[in-house]
C-alpha positions in Angstrom: -61.6 -129.6 -58.9 -62.9 -131.0 -62.3 -64.1 -129.3 -65.1 -66.5 -130.8 -67.6 -66.7 -129.4 -71.2 -69.4 -129.0 -73.3 -70.0 -128.9 -77.0 -68.8 -126.4 -79.4 -72.2 -125.3 -79.6 -72.6 -124.8 -76.0 -69.2 -123.0 -75.6 -71.3 -119.8 -73.9 -72.6 -121.5 -71.4 -69.4 -122.5 -70.0 -68.8 -122.1 -66.2 -65.3 -121.5 -65.0 -64.5 -123.6 -62.3 -60.7 -123.3 -60.6 -58.6 -126.2 -60.3 -58.3 -128.0 -57.0 -55.0 -130.6 -56.1 -55.9 -134.1 -56.7 -54.7 -136.5 -53.9 -52.0 -138.8 -54.8 -54.4 -141.9 -53.6 -56.9 -141.0 -56.3 -54.2 -140.0 -59.0 -52.5 -143.2 -58.7 -55.6 -144.8 -59.4 -57.0 -143.2 -62.3 -53.2 -143.5 -63.9 -53.6 -147.4 -63.4 -57.2 -147.6 -64.6 -55.9 -145.8 -68.0 -53.0 -147.7 -68.0 -55.1 -151.3 -67.6 -57.8 -150.1 -70.1 -55.5 -148.1 -72.3 -58.5 -145.4 -73.1 -55.7 -142.5 -73.9 -53.3 -142.8 -76.8 -51.0 -140.4 -78.2 -53.3 -139.6 -80.7 -56.4 -139.6 -78.4 -54.0 -136.8 -76.2 -53.5 -134.5 -79.8 -57.1 -134.6 -80.4 -58.2 -133.2 -77.0 -55.5 -130.4 -76.3 -58.1 -127.9 -76.4 -61.1 -127.7 -73.6 -63.3 -126.3 -76.0 -63.1 -129.0 -77.9 -66.0 -131.6 -77.1 -65.4 -135.2 -77.0 -67.4 -136.8 -79.9 -67.9 -140.8 -80.1 -65.9 -142.7 -82.4 -66.8 -142.0 -86.1 -67.1 -138.2 -84.9 -70.7 -136.5 -84.9 -72.5 -134.3 -82.2 -72.4 -135.6 -78.3 -76.1 -133.8 -78.3 -77.6 -131.2 -75.4 -77.4 -132.2 -72.3 -80.1 -133.6 -70.3 -79.2 -135.2 -67.1 -76.4 -137.0 -65.0 -75.9 -138.9 -61.4 -74.1 -141.9 -59.7 -75.2 -144.9 -60.9 -74.6 -149.0 -60.1 -74.4 -150.7 -63.3 -73.5 -154.4 -64.4 -71.1 -153.8 -67.5 -71.0 -156.4 -69.5 -67.7 -155.1 -71.6 -65.8 -155.6 -67.7 -63.5 -158.3 -67.7 -65.4 -160.1 -64.8 -68.8 -158.8 -65.8 -69.2 -157.5 -62.5 -71.1 -154.4 -60.9 -69.4 -150.9 -61.0 -70.1 -147.6 -59.7 -70.4 -145.3 -62.9 -71.3 -141.5 -63.4 -73.7 -141.5 -66.3 -74.4 -138.5 -68.4 -77.2 -138.6 -70.7 -77.6 -136.4 -73.5 -79.9 -136.2 -76.5 -77.8 -138.2 -78.5 -75.8 -140.7 -76.0 -75.6 -142.3 -72.8 -71.7 -141.7 -71.5 -70.6 -144.2 -68.5 -67.4 -142.9 -66.9 -65.1 -144.5 -64.5 -65.3 -144.0 -60.8 -63.0 -144.8 -57.8 -64.0 -148.0 -55.5 -66.5 -147.3 -52.8 -69.1 -145.3 -54.8 -66.8 -141.9 -54.6 -68.5 -140.6 -58.1 -69.9 -137.2 -56.0 -66.1 -136.7 -54.5 -64.7 -137.1 -57.9 -66.8 -135.3 -60.1 -67.9 -132.6 -57.8 -68.7 -129.7 -60.7 -71.0 -132.3 -62.0 -74.3 -131.3 -59.7 -73.9 -127.4 -60.5 -73.2 -127.4 -64.1 -75.4 -128.9 -66.9 -74.0 -127.9 -69.9 -71.4 -130.3 -70.0 -69.7 -133.0 -72.4 -66.7 -134.0 -71.3 -64.4 -134.4 -68.1 -60.9 -133.3 -67.4 -59.0 -135.9 -65.9 -55.1 -135.5 -64.8 -53.3 -132.3 -65.7 -54.6 -131.4 -69.5 -55.7 -135.1 -70.3 -59.2 -135.3 -70.8 -61.4 -138.3 -68.8 -62.8 -140.4 -71.5 -66.0 -142.6 -70.6 -65.7 -146.3 -70.3 -68.3 -146.6 -72.8 -71.5 -145.2 -74.4 -74.3 -146.0 -75.8 -76.1 -144.0 -79.0 -79.8 -143.5 -77.7 -81.1 -144.3 -81.1 -80.2 -147.7 -80.3 -81.2 -147.9 -76.1 -84.6 -149.8 -75.3 -85.5 -149.7 -71.5 -86.5 -153.1 -70.4 -88.3 -154.2 -67.5 -88.0 -152.7 -64.1 -87.3 -154.4 -61.2 -87.5 -153.0 -57.6 -85.9 -154.9 -54.7 -87.8 -154.3 -51.5 -84.8 -155.7 -49.3 -81.1 -155.4 -49.7 -80.6 -159.1 -48.9 -83.3 -159.6 -51.6 -81.0 -157.8 -54.6 -77.9 -160.0 -53.0 -79.4 -163.1 -53.2 -80.9 -162.2 -56.9 -77.1 -161.7 -58.4 -74.9 -164.1 -56.0 -71.7 -162.7 -56.9 -69.3 -160.5 -55.0 -70.3 -157.0 -55.7 -69.0 -153.6 -54.7 -70.3 -152.7 -50.8 -72.1 -149.8 -52.5 -74.6 -152.4 -54.3 -76.3 -153.1 -51.3 -77.9 -149.8 -51.0 -78.9 -150.0 -54.5 -82.7 -151.7 -54.6 -83.9 -150.0 -57.8 -82.9 -151.5 -61.3 -83.5 -151.5 -64.8 -82.4 -153.2 -67.8 -81.3 -151.3 -70.5 -80.1 -152.6 -74.0 -78.3 -151.2 -76.8 -75.5 -151.0 -79.1 -72.4 -150.6 -76.6 -69.2 -148.8 -77.8 -65.7 -149.0 -76.4 -62.4 -147.6 -77.5 -61.2 -151.7 -77.4 -63.8 -153.4 -78.6 -65.9 -153.7 -81.8 -69.9 -152.1 -81.2 -71.8 -154.9 -80.1 -75.5 -155.3 -78.6 -75.4 -155.7 -74.8 -77.9 -155.7 -72.1 -76.9 -153.7 -68.9 -78.4 -153.5 -65.6 -78.7 -149.8 -64.0 -79.8 -149.2 -60.2 -79.8 -146.7 -57.7 -80.7 -146.3 -54.2 -83.3 -143.7 -55.0 -86.7 -144.8 -56.7 -87.1 -141.3 -58.2 -83.5 -140.9 -59.7 -83.9 -144.4 -61.2 -87.6 -143.2 -62.8 -86.2 -139.7 -63.7 -83.6 -141.4 -65.8 -85.6 -144.0 -67.6 -88.3 -141.0 -68.2 -85.4 -139.2 -69.9 -83.9 -142.4 -71.8 -87.3 -142.9 -73.3 -87.8 -139.1 -74.3 -84.4 -139.0 -76.2 -85.3 -142.2 -77.8 -88.4 -141.1 -79.3 -86.9 -137.7 -80.1 -83.9 -139.0 -81.6 -86.5 -141.1 -84.1 -88.9 -138.0 -84.9 -91.6 -139.4 -82.8 -93.8 -136.7 -81.7 -95.8 -136.5 -78.7 -96.5 -139.9 -76.5 -94.7 -143.0 -77.3 -95.7 -145.4 -79.9 -97.0 -147.9 -76.8 -99.4 -144.5 -75.4 -100.3 -143.7 -78.8 -101.6 -147.3 -79.9 -103.3 -148.0 -76.4 -105.4 -144.8 -77.0 -105.9 -145.3 -80.5 -107.6 -148.7 -79.6 -109.7 -147.5 -76.9 -110.7 -144.4 -79.1 -111.5 -146.4 -82.6 -114.7 -144.9 -83.9 -118.0 -147.0 -83.1 -119.8 -144.2 -84.6 -120.2 -145.4 -87.8 -119.4 -144.4 -91.2 -118.4 -140.6 -91.5 -117.4 -138.4 -94.3 -114.4 -137.0 -91.9 -111.1 -139.2 -91.9 -111.4 -140.5 -87.9 -108.2 -139.9 -85.5 -107.9 -143.9 -85.0 -109.9 -146.9 -87.0 -109.3 -150.1 -87.7 -109.2 -151.2 -91.3 -110.3 -154.7 -91.1 -113.4 -153.7 -89.1 -116.6 -153.3 -91.1 -119.4 -150.8 -90.3 -122.2 -151.0 -92.6 -125.6 -148.5 -91.4 -124.6 -148.2 -87.9 -124.5 -152.5 -87.7 -121.1 -153.7 -86.9 -120.1 -157.0 -88.2 -119.9 -160.2 -86.5 -116.0 -159.9 -86.4 -116.4 -157.2 -83.9 -115.9 -159.2 -80.9 -112.7 -160.9 -82.6 -111.8 -157.3 -83.2 -111.7 -156.3 -79.3 -109.5 -159.6 -79.2 -107.3 -158.2 -81.8 -106.4 -155.1 -80.1 -105.7 -156.8 -77.0 -103.0 -158.7 -78.5 -101.6 -155.7 -80.3 -100.8 -153.9 -76.9 -99.6 -157.2 -75.5 -96.9 -157.0 -78.9 -96.2 -153.4 -78.0 -95.9 -153.7 -74.1 -92.1 -153.6 -74.4 -90.3 -150.7 -76.1 -90.6 -151.1 -80.3 -87.3 -151.3 -82.1 -86.5 -149.0 -85.0 -85.7 -150.6 -88.1 -84.4 -149.5 -91.6 -86.1 -149.7 -94.5 -83.2 -149.6 -96.9 -82.4 -148.6 -100.3 -85.9 -149.9 -101.9 -87.9 -147.2 -99.3 -88.8 -143.8 -101.6 -90.8 -142.7 -98.7 -87.5 -142.9 -96.0 -90.7 -143.6 -93.7 -89.9 -144.2 -89.8 -90.5 -148.0 -89.2 -90.7 -150.0 -86.2 -90.8 -153.8 -84.9 -92.3 -155.1 -81.7 -89.7 -156.4 -79.7 -91.2 -160.0 -80.6 -91.1 -159.5 -84.5 -94.6 -160.2 -84.5 -96.1 -156.0 -85.4 -94.9 -153.7 -87.8 -95.6 -149.9 -87.0 -94.8 -147.6 -89.8 -95.5 -143.5 -90.3 -97.5 -143.1 -93.5 -98.3 -139.6 -95.1 -101.5 -138.1 -95.0 -102.4 -138.7 -98.6 -101.9 -142.5 -97.5 -103.8 -142.3 -94.5 -106.7 -141.1 -96.3 -106.3 -143.8 -99.0 -106.5 -146.3 -96.1 -109.6 -144.9 -94.8 -110.9 -144.8 -98.0 -110.6 -148.8 -98.2 -112.0 -149.2 -94.8 -115.2 -147.2 -94.7 -116.4 -148.8 -97.6 -115.7 -152.3 -96.5 -114.1 -153.6 -99.3 -110.8 -154.1 -97.6 -113.1 -156.5 -94.8 -114.3 -158.2 -97.3 -111.0 -158.8 -99.4 -109.3 -160.1 -96.4 -111.6 -162.5 -95.2 -112.7 -163.6 -98.6 -113.5 -167.3 -99.4 -113.5 -168.1 -95.8 -109.6 -169.1 -95.9 -108.8 -167.6 -92.4 -110.3 -165.2 -90.1 -109.3 -161.4 -89.4 -107.2 -162.7 -86.8 -105.3 -164.9 -88.4 -104.8 -162.8 -91.3 -104.6 -165.4 -93.9 -106.9 -164.4 -96.7 -105.2 -162.3 -98.8 -101.8 -161.6 -99.3 -102.4 -158.2 -98.5 -100.4 -157.6 -95.4 -103.0 -156.5 -92.9 -103.3 -153.3 -91.5 -104.6 -153.8 -87.8 -104.7 -150.0 -86.6 -104.4 -146.6 -88.1 -104.4 -143.4 -85.7 -103.3 -139.5 -86.0 -101.2 -138.3 -82.9 -99.3 -135.0 -82.4 -99.4 -134.3 -86.8 -98.1 -137.7 -87.7 -99.8 -140.4 -88.8 -99.2 -144.1 -88.2 -100.2 -147.6 -89.4 -99.9 -150.9 -87.1 -99.4 -153.7 -89.5 -98.6 -157.7 -89.1 -94.9 -158.6 -89.5 -94.1 -160.7 -92.9 -92.9 -163.5 -91.4 -93.2 -167.1 -92.0 -96.4 -168.8 -89.8 -94.7 -170.2 -86.2 -95.9 -173.5 -87.2 -93.9 -173.4 -90.4 -91.1 -172.0 -88.2 -90.9 -174.3 -85.7 -90.8 -177.4 -88.5 -87.9 -175.6 -90.5 -84.6 -177.3 -89.6 -81.7 -174.9 -88.0 -78.1 -175.5 -89.4 -75.8 -173.5 -92.2 -77.7 -175.9 -94.8 -80.8 -173.4 -94.5 -80.6 -170.1 -95.9 -83.2 -167.4 -95.0 -84.3 -164.9 -97.7 -86.5 -161.4 -97.2 -86.5 -159.5 -100.3 -88.8 -156.4 -101.9 -89.6 -156.8 -105.5 -91.3 -154.5 -108.2 -91.7 -154.9 -112.1 -89.5 -153.2 -114.5 -86.4 -151.3 -113.6 -87.8 -149.9 -110.6 -85.5 -149.7 -107.3 -86.2 -153.3 -105.4 -84.2 -156.5 -105.0 -85.4 -158.0 -108.5 -82.5 -158.4 -110.0 -80.8 -160.5 -107.0 -83.8 -162.5 -106.5 -84.1 -163.6 -110.1 -80.0 -164.1 -110.1 -80.4 -166.5 -107.3 -83.6 -168.3 -108.8 -82.0 -168.9 -112.0 -79.0 -170.1 -110.7 -80.9 -172.7 -108.4 -82.8 -173.5 -111.6 -80.2 -174.2 -114.2 -78.6 -176.4 -111.2 -81.5 -179.0 -110.5 -84.8 -177.2 -111.6 -86.2 -175.7 -108.6 -89.3 -174.4 -110.5 -91.7 -173.2 -107.5 -95.1 -174.7 -109.6 -97.1 -176.4 -109.0 -96.4 -175.8 -105.5 -96.9 -171.7 -105.6 -100.2 -172.4 -107.4 -102.8 -171.7 -104.7 -100.3 -168.1 -104.1 -100.6 -167.1 -107.6 -104.5 -167.2 -107.4 -104.6 -165.4 -104.5 -102.3 -162.9 -105.9 -104.7 -162.2 -109.2 -107.5 -161.4 -106.9 -105.5 -159.2 -104.8 -104.7 -157.4 -107.8 -108.1 -157.4 -109.0 -108.8 -155.6 -105.8 -106.1 -153.3 -106.2 -106.2 -152.2 -109.4 -110.0 -151.5 -109.0 -109.2 -148.8 -106.3 -106.6 -147.3 -108.4 -103.3 -147.9 -106.5 -100.0 -148.2 -107.3 -96.4 -148.6 -107.1 -97.1 -151.5 -104.4 -94.2 -154.4 -103.7 -94.3 -157.9 -103.8 -92.6 -159.4 -100.7 -91.2 -162.7 -101.1 -89.7 -164.5 -97.6 -88.8 -168.1 -96.9 -85.8 -170.5 -97.2 -83.4 -172.5 -99.3 -82.7 -175.8 -97.6 -79.7 -177.0 -99.6 -78.2 -180.8 -99.0 -74.7 -181.1 -97.5 -72.7 -182.8 -95.8 -74.4 -181.9 -92.5 -75.5 -185.1 -90.9 -79.4 -183.6 -90.2 -79.1 -182.5 -93.6 -78.3 -185.5 -95.1 -81.5 -187.5 -92.8 -84.1 -184.7 -94.1 -83.2 -185.1 -97.5 -82.2 -188.9 -97.3 -84.4 -191.4 -99.3 -83.0 -194.3 -96.7 -85.9 -197.0 -95.3 -83.7 -197.4 -92.0 -86.3 -197.6 -89.2 -84.4 -195.5 -86.6 -86.4 -193.5 -84.6 -84.4 -190.2 -85.2 -84.4 -190.9 -89.3 -88.3 -191.5 -89.1 -88.5 -188.3 -87.3 -86.5 -186.3 -90.2 -88.7 -187.7 -92.5 -91.9 -187.2 -90.9 -90.7 -183.6 -90.0 -90.3 -182.9 -93.9 -93.3 -184.3 -94.6 -95.0 -182.4 -92.4 -93.8 -179.3 -93.2 -94.7 -179.8 -97.1 -98.2 -180.3 -95.6 -98.3 -177.4 -93.7 -97.4 -175.2 -96.4 -99.9 -176.5 -98.5 -102.6 -175.2 -96.0 -101.0 -171.7 -96.1 -102.5 -169.8 -98.8 -99.8 -167.1 -99.3 -97.1 -169.9 -99.7 -95.6 -172.4 -101.0 -92.9 -175.1 -100.9 -91.5 -177.2 -104.0 -88.5 -179.6 -103.9 -85.8 -180.7 -106.7 -82.9 -182.8 -107.0 -80.0 -183.5 -110.0 -77.1 -186.1 -109.9 -73.8 -184.8 -109.3 -71.5 -187.0 -111.7 -68.5 -184.8 -112.5 -64.9 -185.7 -111.4 -62.5 -183.0 -111.5 -59.2 -185.2 -112.8 -57.3 -181.4 -112.9 -55.0 -182.7 -110.4 -53.5 -185.9 -112.2 -53.1 -183.8 -115.5 -49.9 -182.1 -117.0 -51.1 -179.0 -119.1 -47.6 -178.1 -120.4 -47.6 -181.1 -123.0 -50.7 -182.0 -125.7 -50.8 -185.2 -124.0 -52.2 -184.4 -120.8 -52.5 -188.1 -119.1 -50.8 -191.3 -119.6 -52.9 -194.5 -118.4 -51.5 -197.6 -118.6 -49.4 -196.9 -121.6 -52.4 -194.7 -123.2 -51.8 -191.1 -123.8 -55.2 -188.8 -123.0 -55.9 -185.2 -123.1 -58.6 -183.1 -121.9 -60.9 -181.4 -124.2 -63.6 -178.9 -122.7 -66.1 -176.6 -124.8 -66.7 -173.0 -123.5 -70.0 -172.6 -122.0 -72.8 -170.0 -123.2 -76.1 -168.8 -120.3 -78.2 -171.4 -120.0 -75.7 -174.7 -120.9 -75.2 -175.4 -117.0 -78.8 -176.8 -117.1 -78.4 -178.9 -120.2 -74.8 -180.0 -119.7 -74.1 -183.6 -119.0 -70.1 -183.5 -119.0 -68.2 -180.0 -119.8 -65.3 -182.0 -120.7 -64.0 -185.4 -122.4 -60.7 -187.4 -122.3 -60.1 -188.0 -125.4 -57.3 -190.9 -126.5 -54.7 -189.0 -128.3 -53.0 -191.7 -130.9 -49.1 -191.3 -131.5 -48.1 -189.8 -134.6 -51.7 -188.2 -134.9 -52.0 -185.2 -137.5 -54.5 -183.2 -135.8 -54.1 -183.8 -132.0 -55.8 -180.1 -130.8 -58.6 -179.8 -129.2 -60.1 -177.6 -132.0 -60.9 -180.4 -134.1 -64.2 -180.8 -132.4 -65.2 -177.4 -133.1 -64.5 -173.9 -132.7 -66.3 -174.0 -129.0 -63.6 -176.8 -127.6 -60.3 -175.6 -125.8 -57.6 -177.4 -124.1 -59.1 -177.9 -120.3 -56.7 -175.4 -119.2 -57.5 -172.3 -121.0 -59.6 -169.8 -118.6 -62.4 -169.6 -121.9 -63.4 -173.1 -120.4 -62.8 -172.4 -117.1 -59.5 -173.8 -116.2 -60.7 -177.3 -114.4 -61.2 -180.8 -115.8 -64.4 -181.6 -115.4 -65.4 -185.1 -116.9 -68.8 -187.0 -116.1 -68.8 -190.4 -114.8 -70.7 -192.7 -117.1 -70.4 -196.1 -115.1 -70.9 -199.8 -116.4 -69.8 -199.7 -120.1 -68.1 -196.1 -119.8 -68.0 -193.9 -122.5 -68.9 -195.0 -125.9 -66.9 -194.2 -128.8 -68.0 -190.9 -130.9 -66.9 -191.5 -134.4 -63.3 -192.9 -134.6 -62.8 -191.1 -130.8 -62.4 -193.1 -127.7 -62.6 -191.5 -124.0 -62.1 -192.6 -120.9 -64.7 -192.5 -118.1 -62.6 -190.9 -115.0 -64.7 -193.2 -112.7 -61.6 -195.6 -113.5 -59.0 -193.3 -112.2 -61.2 -192.5 -109.3 -61.4 -196.5 -108.3 -57.3 -196.8 -108.9 -57.2 -194.9 -105.9 -59.9 -196.3 -103.9 -62.9 -194.6 -104.7 -65.8 -196.7 -105.7 -68.2 -194.1 -107.4 -71.5 -195.2 -108.9 -73.2 -192.6 -111.1 -76.5 -191.0 -109.5 -75.6 -192.0 -105.9 -74.7 -188.4 -105.3 -77.4 -185.9 -105.6 -77.3 -182.3 -105.1 -80.9 -181.9 -103.7 -82.8 -178.2 -102.5 -86.3 -177.6 -101.2 -87.6 -174.0 -101.4 -90.1 -172.4 -99.1 -91.1 -169.2 -100.3 -94.1 -167.1 -99.1 -95.8 -163.8 -100.5 -97.4 -160.4 -99.1 -98.0 -157.7 -101.0 -96.6 -154.7 -99.0 -96.9 -150.4 -99.5 -100.6 -150.4 -101.4 -101.5 -147.0 -100.3 -100.4 -144.8 -103.0 -102.9 -143.9 -105.2 -102.6 -142.8 -109.1 -103.2 -139.3 -109.7 -103.1 -136.8 -112.1 -99.8 -136.0 -110.5 -98.1 -139.4 -110.9 -99.2 -139.5 -114.2 -97.1 -136.2 -115.2 -94.3 -138.2 -113.4 -94.7 -141.5 -114.8 -94.3 -139.7 -117.9 -91.5 -137.6 -117.5 -89.4 -141.0 -116.3 -90.5 -142.7 -119.3 -86.8 -142.6 -120.8 -85.4 -143.8 -117.7 -87.4 -146.8 -117.0 -87.9 -147.5 -120.8 -91.8 -147.4 -120.0 -94.5 -145.4 -118.1 -93.6 -147.5 -114.8 -97.3 -147.4 -113.5 -99.4 -148.3 -116.3 -100.9 -151.6 -116.4 -98.8 -152.2 -112.9 -101.1 -155.1 -111.6 -100.6 -157.3 -115.0 -96.8 -156.4 -114.7 -96.8 -157.8 -111.1 -98.1 -161.0 -111.9 -95.8 -161.3 -114.8 -92.8 -161.0 -112.4 -94.4 -163.2 -110.0 -95.0 -166.3 -112.7 -91.6 -166.2 -114.3 -89.8 -165.9 -110.8 -92.1 -169.0 -110.3 -91.7 -170.7 -113.8 -89.2 -168.9 -115.9 -87.0 -171.2 -118.1 -83.5 -170.6 -118.3 -82.0 -168.9 -121.5 -81.6 -172.4 -123.2 -79.3 -172.4 -126.3 -81.1 -173.1 -129.3 -78.1 -174.3 -131.1 -78.2 -177.5 -133.1 -75.7 -179.7 -131.7 -76.8 -182.6 -134.2 -73.5 -184.3 -135.7 -71.1 -183.0 -133.3 -69.2 -183.9 -129.9 -71.4 -181.7 -128.2 -74.3 -183.7 -128.9 -72.9 -186.4 -126.5 -72.2 -183.5 -123.8 -75.4 -181.5 -123.9 -78.7 -182.9 -123.3 -81.4 -181.6 -125.6 -83.8 -180.4 -122.9 -83.4 -180.1 -119.0 -84.5 -183.5 -117.0 -86.7 -181.7 -115.0 -88.3 -179.5 -118.2 -92.3 -179.4 -117.5 -93.7 -177.4 -120.2 -96.9 -177.3 -118.5 -95.5 -175.0 -115.7 -92.6 -173.2 -117.2 -92.2 -169.9 -119.2 -89.8 -169.3 -122.0 -86.8 -167.3 -121.7 -88.0 -164.8 -124.5 -91.2 -164.5 -122.5 -89.1 -163.9 -118.8 -86.4 -161.5 -120.4 -87.5 -158.4 -118.6 -87.9 -160.1 -115.5 -84.2 -162.0 -115.1 -80.7 -160.2 -115.6 -78.5 -160.8 -118.4 -76.4 -164.1 -117.5 -72.9 -164.7 -118.4 -70.6 -167.8 -118.5 -69.1 -167.1 -115.3 -72.4 -167.9 -113.4 -72.6 -171.0 -116.1 -69.7 -172.2 -114.7 -70.1 -171.6 -110.8 -73.3 -173.6 -111.4 -71.5 -176.6 -112.9 -69.4 -176.8 -110.0 -71.7 -177.9 -107.5 -72.1 -180.9 -109.7 -68.7 -181.9 -109.1 -68.6 -185.1 -106.3 -64.7 -185.9 -106.4 -61.8 -183.9 -106.7 -58.5 -186.2 -107.8 
């Protein structure tokens, strides 16, 4: 007989079972299995020399307490033929393990001790070798899908239409299970597995235990979230306003003097929609480093709803917003959208709040692009999505990451989001007036959307193309861009702005010899590549970072330093190590004083590249939507003391004037200028290489760098150099 060993914590509960002889046929089959799948190597043998040591999943950790075990048929996608196999499944409070069984459904004979001893964690296989699971899933990732009951055996066989084990014909009750499947041979992967059993009770027991283990692992007390929400929508307080905080209420619902607002019918429809979204098991989500409370989060499977556990004080604050109907009024103010579409405010709409088993929950709309906009957005590698949580000042958030990306785009081609975000800013201002009137602090701005950048991809080229061709596909893509802009304009919490800049730089480094002063000899004339060192913001003004200057034979001073202290030979690291020169087309470079320059376009023509300045452009469109999230913290005496104590760390009292700081933050993201160098270049060579202001400069929408220094991180010359590389159209 075989022995299933338990974890060290359960060691006293072990039952000693004598070994029985293993017949040669079964031993040969198992050895062949181990050789085929390479489950046990020498390191594994050493790890499990002691039978009292529990088998830990890869990465260590406890296997958890035993729950149940039985033989099932499983369609295991990690198998080479993705067929059905008999598996012995062991469910613990942390994992579900699938063990190898001999062909023909002999699990019960293969592991006869298992039905008697329910405190085990691993099998002892041949000799002293531990029998390892074929695959395993952590219960925290398990999602139990739809139940499938096949009334007749031939119905099951017809459904899957493949060669299966003979025993499969008797397994008529199945359920789809997904999760992060781990094996010894492969990296962790999200997979779907179909599990079946002959008897419906065995199948329903497994499903019930898996769901219970899932919720217990995520510290959800009482019934499942789906059951909690179903009960709450049926028990929403209809008795009117009350001094007591109800066990379930809908914040958008307004009750005044026992009279219910006309939206009641819409809200009843909303409750139905909420329950429909939660028919499937919700998916756990980690809020990441920006979460102070480390609250539990779940998404509905269709990603339409967010379920969040909140503290009691947050639940009470929400009831305070709901019971006087101010929350209802702000959500539906100005007639911009209804309570069903949730578009009347930037406040992330909380649809339902409930208390169950001592835990407090809120159900919210997921922050995502409206479906009509998502359908119009093109797919492809040239689309980059973002989803960032920002706060003002030095508070933990994604502010610096967003500000850096925004400013790099702005230095490259403008990228101002005004006037596209004007409506969003106006709505934010109204929301902040409401939030501040309620004494709420520490909320975040969630900015999400997509950046579309023109590339060599055909779809990208057509999307941005100004071609007047009448081809139906081209017209469709051009209309798609126009429709997208029009739909965004109609969405109060979103904005979109497109920008462009000519890419006129040619990299001639491959033609130069850095070992001598005369880097290039062209048609008997010598040239030297001189570049100037970039300062923060220069990439926004830059026309050409380098020049190919003619070197006169016998000249007393032929070094690049003759043009100023910022100029160096192109190969120096201080100027980027590349010779990037602007092509200026007809007429080429005009002389400056007694110096003559070579236009790199003539070098390109020598090699068959006939480029025209301005013909190639960098182009992008940024679609950004905004939502206010986590707005249920109330300023109190304790919070006031906290911000005073932390003022040396943050450099200010972080919650004072919080609304003004938040509005300022978004205004800078929308229209803050790059750190433009105020150095007077008049009379120097820099005058021909740097513009006086960016070509896209718009003083009506832009805030100066000094106005927004608290929002944007410090920029370096290396970041400017990275921007410049995007303007290279040809490498010679």
